[in-house]
NUTORMI-855487 format. One record per residue (C-alpha): residue number from 1; residue in three letters; x, y, z. Coordinates in steps of 0.5 Angstrom, whole numbers. Example, Ala and Ser with C-alpha at 12.3 -4.5 7.8 and 13.67 -1.06 7.14 Angstrom:
<sites>
SITE, 1, ALA, 25, -9, 16
SITE, 2, SER, 27, -2, 14
</sites>
This chain:
<sites>
SITE, 1, ALA, 223, 139, -9
SITE, 2, THR, 226, 133, -10
SITE, 3, THR, 221, 128, -9
SITE, 4, MET, 217, 132, -13
SITE, 5, GLY, 222, 131, -19
SITE, 6, VAL, 223, 123, -18
SITE, 7, MET, 214, 124, -18
SITE, 8, ASN, 215, 127, -25
SITE, 9, SER, 220, 121, -27
SITE, 10, ALA, 215, 116, -24
SITE, 11, TYR, 209, 119, -28
SITE, 12, VAL, 214, 120, -34
SITE, 13, ARG, 216, 112, -34
SITE, 14, PHE, 209, 109, -33
SITE, 15, CYS, 207, 113, -39
SITE, 16, ALA, 213, 110, -43
SITE, 17, ASP, 212, 104, -40
SITE, 18, PHE, 203, 104, -42
SITE, 19, ASP, 204, 102, -49
SITE, 20, PRO, 210, 100, -53
SITE, 21, LEU, 208, 105, -58
SITE, 22, ALA, 209, 111, -53
SITE, 23, ARG, 216, 108, -51
SITE, 24, ASN, 218, 109, -59
SITE, 25, PHE, 215, 115, -60
SITE, 26, ILE, 218, 119, -53
SITE, 27, MET, 225, 116, -55
SITE, 28, ILE, 224, 119, -62
SITE, 29, VAL, 222, 126, -60
SITE, 30, LYS, 226, 126, -55
SITE, 31, VAL, 232, 124, -58
SITE, 32, PHE, 230, 128, -64
SITE, 33, ALA, 230, 135, -59
SITE, 34, LYS, 237, 133, -58
SITE, 35, GLU, 240, 132, -64
SITE, 36, HIS, 237, 138, -67
SITE, 37, ASN, 239, 142, -61
SITE, 38, LEU, 233, 144, -58
SITE, 39, SER, 233, 141, -52
SITE, 40, GLY, 240, 141, -46
SITE, 41, SER, 240, 140, -39
SITE, 42, GLY, 241, 146, -34
SITE, 43, ARG, 239, 153, -33
SITE, 44, GLY, 240, 156, -41
SITE, 45, ASP, 236, 158, -47
SITE, 46, HIS, 233, 151, -48
SITE, 47, PHE, 227, 147, -48
SITE, 48, SER, 229, 141, -42
SITE, 49, SER, 228, 134, -44
SITE, 50, TYR, 222, 133, -39
SITE, 51, SER, 218, 139, -43
SITE, 52, ILE, 219, 136, -50
SITE, 53, VAL, 217, 129, -46
SITE, 54, LEU, 211, 133, -44
SITE, 55, LEU, 209, 135, -51
SITE, 56, ALA, 210, 127, -53
SITE, 57, ILE, 206, 125, -47
SITE, 58, PHE, 201, 131, -49
SITE, 59, PHE, 200, 129, -56
SITE, 60, LEU, 200, 122, -54
SITE, 61, GLN, 194, 123, -49
SITE, 62, LYS, 189, 127, -54
SITE, 63, GLN, 191, 122, -59
SITE, 64, SER, 187, 117, -54
SITE, 65, ILE, 194, 112, -53
SITE, 66, LEU, 196, 115, -47
SITE, 67, HIS, 191, 116, -40
SITE, 68, SER, 190, 124, -39
SITE, 69, LEU, 193, 126, -32
SITE, 70, TRP, 186, 127, -29
SITE, 71, VAL, 183, 119, -31
SITE, 72, LEU, 189, 117, -28
SITE, 73, GLN, 188, 122, -21
SITE, 74, ASN, 181, 119, -21
SITE, 75, VAL, 180, 113, -20
SITE, 76, PRO, 176, 110, -14
SITE, 77, GLY, 180, 109, -8
SITE, 78, LEU, 186, 112, -10
SITE, 79, HIS, 190, 115, -5
SITE, 80, ARG, 192, 122, -5
SITE, 81, MET, 199, 123, -5
SITE, 82, GLU, 200, 131, -5
SITE, 83, ILE, 207, 134, -4
SITE, 84, ASN, 207, 142, -4
SITE, 85, GLY, 200, 143, -5
SITE, 86, TYR, 199, 139, -11
SITE, 87, ASN, 196, 132, -13
SITE, 88, PHE, 202, 127, -15
SITE, 89, SER, 197, 122, -14
SITE, 90, ILE, 197, 117, -22
SITE, 91, CYS, 193, 110, -21
SITE, 92, THR, 199, 105, -24
SITE, 93, ASP, 194, 99, -24
SITE, 94, THR, 192, 99, -31
SITE, 95, SER, 187, 94, -30
SITE, 96, LEU, 183, 100, -26
SITE, 97, LEU, 184, 105, -32
SITE, 98, PRO, 178, 105, -38
SITE, 99, LYS, 180, 103, -44
SITE, 100, LEU, 183, 106, -49
SITE, 101, GLU, 180, 106, -56
SITE, 102, PRO, 185, 102, -61
SITE, 103, ASN, 190, 106, -65
SITE, 104, THR, 190, 106, -72
SITE, 105, SER, 196, 111, -73
SITE, 106, SER, 203, 108, -75
SITE, 107, LEU, 209, 111, -71
SITE, 108, VAL, 211, 115, -77
SITE, 109, GLU, 203, 118, -79
SITE, 110, LEU, 204, 120, -71
SITE, 111, LEU, 209, 123, -72
SITE, 112, GLN, 207, 126, -78
SITE, 113, LYS, 201, 129, -74
SITE, 114, PHE, 206, 131, -68
SITE, 115, PHE, 211, 135, -71
SITE, 116, GLN, 206, 138, -76
SITE, 117, HIS, 202, 140, -70
SITE, 118, HIS, 206, 143, -66
SITE, 119, SER, 211, 147, -72
SITE, 120, GLN, 204, 152, -71
SITE, 121, ARG, 207, 156, -65
SITE, 122, GLU, 200, 159, -64
SITE, 123, ASN, 200, 151, -61
SITE, 124, LEU, 205, 153, -56
SITE, 125, GLN, 203, 160, -54
SITE, 126, VAL, 199, 164, -49
SITE, 127, ASN, 202, 170, -45
SITE, 128, LYS, 209, 169, -46
SITE, 129, VAL, 214, 166, -52
SITE, 130, VAL, 212, 159, -50
SITE, 131, THR, 208, 156, -44
SITE, 132, ILE, 209, 148, -43
SITE, 133, GLN, 205, 147, -36
SITE, 134, ASP, 208, 142, -32
SITE, 135, PRO, 202, 137, -31
SITE, 136, PHE, 202, 136, -24
SITE, 137, GLU, 204, 144, -21
SITE, 138, VAL, 200, 147, -26
SITE, 139, LYS, 202, 154, -24
SITE, 140, ARG, 210, 152, -27
SITE, 141, ASN, 211, 153, -34
SITE, 142, VAL, 217, 148, -35
SITE, 143, VAL, 221, 153, -41
SITE, 144, SER, 220, 160, -38
SITE, 145, ASN, 227, 160, -40
SITE, 146, VAL, 226, 158, -47
SITE, 147, SER, 227, 165, -52
SITE, 148, LEU, 224, 166, -58
SITE, 149, LYS, 229, 165, -62
SITE, 150, ARG, 230, 158, -59
SITE, 151, LEU, 222, 157, -61
SITE, 152, GLU, 223, 159, -68
SITE, 153, LYS, 228, 154, -69
SITE, 154, LEU, 223, 149, -65
SITE, 155, LEU, 218, 151, -70
SITE, 156, ILE, 222, 150, -77
SITE, 157, SER, 226, 144, -75
SITE, 158, PHE, 219, 141, -72
SITE, 159, ASN, 216, 143, -79
SITE, 160, LYS, 221, 141, -83
SITE, 161, ALA, 220, 134, -79
SITE, 162, ALA, 213, 134, -81
SITE, 163, ASN, 215, 136, -89
SITE, 164, LEU, 220, 129, -89
SITE, 165, LEU, 215, 124, -85
SITE, 166, GLU, 208, 128, -90
SITE, 167, GLU, 212, 125, -96
SITE, 168, VAL, 213, 118, -94
SITE, 169, VAL, 205, 117, -91
SITE, 170, GLN, 202, 121, -97
SITE, 171, LYS, 206, 117, -102
SITE, 172, GLU, 206, 111, -97
SITE, 173, VAL, 213, 109, -98
SITE, 174, GLU, 216, 103, -95
SITE, 175, ILE, 221, 105, -91
SITE, 176, ALA, 225, 99, -94
SITE, 177, ASP, 232, 103, -90
SITE, 178, ARG, 229, 104, -83
SITE, 179, LYS, 236, 106, -80
SITE, 180, GLU, 237, 111, -87
SITE, 181, PHE, 230, 114, -85
SITE, 182, ILE, 231, 115, -77
SITE, 183, LYS, 238, 119, -79
SITE, 184, THR, 235, 123, -85
SITE, 185, LEU, 230, 125, -79
SITE, 186, LEU, 235, 125, -73
SITE, 187, THR, 240, 130, -78
SITE, 188, PRO, 239, 137, -75
SITE, 189, CYS, 236, 142, -81
SITE, 190, ILE, 238, 149, -79
SITE, 191, GLU, 245, 150, -75
SITE, 192, THR, 245, 153, -68
</sites>
């Protein structure tokens, strides 16, 4: 399990290092979840930091800012690294990866789309309260311990963040005081 954790961390680090926009996006989403008491460590009724980061990575893949895991694992000549029957190999040589379409969205626009998309319960649910599939261990739900109450808190927090960001995007507001804007975004909307 430790080797699997190291490989998961290497994958997350590769995604964050791939593009400065991806790194900033992932960090803001991660800090947002922590500040809103949505994520925590250890066992308990919360989203793990890893699960929040996976949501962010998956979203960035859908926006063509990051490559899908399938693309990273299907580069010709890539050595297969199998751990407990799961393929953990990824190509980290960016020169071997296909070019991605240029991104035209700003960080604020991407955050607004992310929070809007994930504030819809049907986008997180399969047959449990919530499901976030581990990209390598595909049978593992990394949020199997999350309660309906915690999920509802995430949905409310994400919806409020989406609305705040939508105001900024729609009004094409120039964010004069970025620190104040980030402070507003990160201030919890509801009590724990």
